BASEMAR-481943 format. One record per residue (C-alpha): residue in three letters; x, y, z. Coordinates in nm, 4 decimals. Example, Ala and Ser with C-alpha at 12.3 -4.5 7.8 and 13.67 -1.06 7.14 Angstrom:
residues 2
+-----+----------+----------+----------+
! res !        x !        y !        z !
+-----+----------+----------+----------+
! ALA !   1.2300 !  -0.4500 !   0.7800 !
! SER !   1.3670 !  -0.1060 !   0.7140 !
+-----+----------+----------+----------+
//
This chain:
residues 98
+-----+----------+----------+----------+
! res !        x !        y !        z !
+-----+----------+----------+----------+
! MET !   0.0000 !   0.0000 !   0.0000 !
! LYS !   0.2878 !   0.2366 !   0.0794 !
! LYS !   0.4394 !   0.1761 !  -0.2643 !
! LEU !   0.1094 !   0.2542 !  -0.4344 !
! THR !   0.0729 !   0.5784 !  -0.2360 !
! LEU !   0.4291 !   0.6731 !  -0.3215 !
! LEU !   0.3754 !   0.6042 !  -0.6916 !
! VAL !   0.0487 !   0.8013 !  -0.6976 !
! GLY !   0.2236 !   1.0915 !  -0.5221 !
! ILE !   0.5137 !   1.0859 !  -0.7648 !
! GLY !   0.2748 !   1.0676 !  -1.0615 !
! ALA !   0.0631 !   1.3585 !  -0.9358 !
! GLY !   0.3740 !   1.5660 !  -0.8656 !
! TYR !   0.5084 !   1.4924 !  -1.2112 !
! VAL !   0.1833 !   1.5897 !  -1.3848 !
! LEU !   0.1445 !   1.9110 !  -1.1858 !
! GLY !   0.5112 !   2.0009 !  -1.2263 !
! THR !   0.5000 !   1.9393 !  -1.5982 !
! ARG !   0.1970 !   2.1614 !  -1.6428 !
! ALA !   0.3460 !   2.4404 !  -1.4350 !
! GLY !   0.6777 !   2.4005 !  -1.6146 !
! ARG !   0.5211 !   2.4143 !  -1.9595 !
! GLU !   0.3092 !   2.7170 !  -1.8692 !
! GLN !   0.6139 !   2.8978 !  -1.7343 !
! TYR !   0.8117 !   2.8040 !  -2.0457 !
! GLU !   0.5375 !   2.9357 !  -2.2745 !
! LYS !   0.5234 !   3.2574 !  -2.0731 !
! ILE !   0.8985 !   3.3082 !  -2.1065 !
! VAL !   0.8913 !   3.2333 !  -2.4800 !
! GLY !   0.6029 !   3.4757 !  -2.5321 !
! THR !   0.7841 !   3.7509 !  -2.3456 !
! ALA !   1.1034 !   3.6890 !  -2.5422 !
! ARG !   0.9164 !   3.7006 !  -2.8739 !
! SER !   0.7381 !   4.0236 !  -2.7903 !
! LEU !   1.0649 !   4.1766 !  -2.6713 !
! TRP !   1.2412 !   4.0702 !  -2.9915 !
! LYS !   0.9686 !   4.2357 !  -3.2027 !
! ASP !   1.0160 !   4.5684 !  -3.0208 !
! PRO !   1.1451 !   4.8260 !  -3.2734 !
! ARG !   1.4065 !   4.9519 !  -3.0257 !
! VAL !   1.5480 !   4.6024 !  -2.9880 !
! GLN !   1.5505 !   4.5526 !  -3.3650 !
! GLU !   1.7306 !   4.8849 !  -3.4110 !
! LYS !   2.0003 !   4.7856 !  -3.1614 !
! ALA !   2.0316 !   4.4419 !  -3.3215 !
! ASP !   2.0818 !   4.6043 !  -3.6625 !
! GLN !   2.3436 !   4.8396 !  -3.5165 !
! ALA !   2.5254 !   4.5483 !  -3.3566 !
! GLN !   2.5201 !   4.3533 !  -3.6835 !
! HIS !   2.6569 !   4.6523 !  -3.8758 !
! LEU !   2.9327 !   4.7080 !  -3.6186 !
! ALA !   3.0266 !   4.3382 !  -3.6241 !
! LYS !   3.0588 !   4.3441 !  -4.0061 !
! GLN !   3.2694 !   4.6603 !  -3.9881 !
! LYS !   3.5009 !   4.5184 !  -3.7229 !
! ALA !   3.5311 !   4.1893 !  -3.9112 !
! GLY !   3.6464 !   4.3790 !  -4.2197 !
! GLU !   3.8996 !   4.5748 !  -4.0136 !
! ALA !   4.0263 !   4.2552 !  -3.8524 !
! GLN !   4.0622 !   4.0930 !  -4.1938 !
! GLU !   4.2793 !   4.3837 !  -4.3119 !
! VAL !   4.5005 !   4.3603 !  -4.0027 !
! VAL !   4.5463 !   3.9869 !  -4.0539 !
! LYS !   4.6395 !   4.0408 !  -4.4205 !
! GLU !   4.8942 !   4.3069 !  -4.3219 !
! LYS !   5.0460 !   4.0862 !  -4.0517 !
! ALA !   5.0645 !   3.7899 !  -4.2901 !
! ALA !   5.2382 !   4.0037 !  -4.5523 !
! GLU !   5.4852 !   4.1333 !  -4.2911 !
! ARG !   5.5580 !   3.7827 !  -4.1691 !
! LYS !   5.6035 !   3.6514 !  -4.5206 !
! SER !   5.8405 !   3.9381 !  -4.5935 !
! ASP !   6.0363 !   3.8742 !  -4.2715 !
! ASP !   6.0571 !   3.4995 !  -4.3384 !
! SER !   6.1893 !   3.5433 !  -4.6913 !
! SER !   6.4487 !   3.8039 !  -4.5882 !
! GLN !   6.5801 !   3.5903 !  -4.3002 !
! SER !   6.6234 !   3.2753 !  -4.5076 !
! GLY !   6.7669 !   3.4472 !  -4.8117 !
! GLY !   6.4510 !   3.3898 !  -5.0066 !
! LEU !   6.4321 !   3.0177 !  -4.9343 !
! SER !   6.2156 !   2.8615 !  -4.6713 !
! SER !   6.3092 !   2.5358 !  -4.5001 !
! VAL !   6.0775 !   2.3556 !  -4.7387 !
! ASP !   6.2552 !   2.5086 !  -5.0406 !
! THR !   6.6061 !   2.4236 !  -4.9166 !
! PRO !   6.7825 !   2.2319 !  -5.1914 !
! GLY !   6.9110 !   1.8855 !  -5.1214 !
! ALA !   6.9184 !   1.5434 !  -5.2671 !
! PRO !   6.5811 !   1.3873 !  -5.3310 !
! GLY !   6.4570 !   1.2045 !  -5.0256 !
! GLN !   6.6882 !   1.3929 !  -4.7886 !
! HIS !   6.5577 !   1.6323 !  -4.5294 !
! SER !   6.7324 !   1.9523 !  -4.4323 !
! GLY !   6.7344 !   1.8724 !  -4.0609 !
! GLY !   6.3622 !   1.9243 !  -4.0034 !
! LEU !   6.1083 !   1.6665 !  -3.9036 !
! PRO !   6.0442 !   1.3972 !  -4.1660 !
+-----+----------+----------+----------+
//
């Protein structure tokens, strides 16, 4: 009898908790949707998207400049040859990892 009471209690708690949980979830989703549709929120989202695109373009330029500088530094330090381009007999490595 105690097991049956326990199971009924667990079942009732589960059903009531699920209903309350789903209602709360729907309430949160509804609030989030209405907030997202707010013109002020949309304006800020558009501004953030524009700023992110701008900064991404700036970052891309910086990376290109740094890559060009590094390539220039690498070629001047090795006399124009990288370790991969070092001449040697076929099948021989120039001291690097195989």
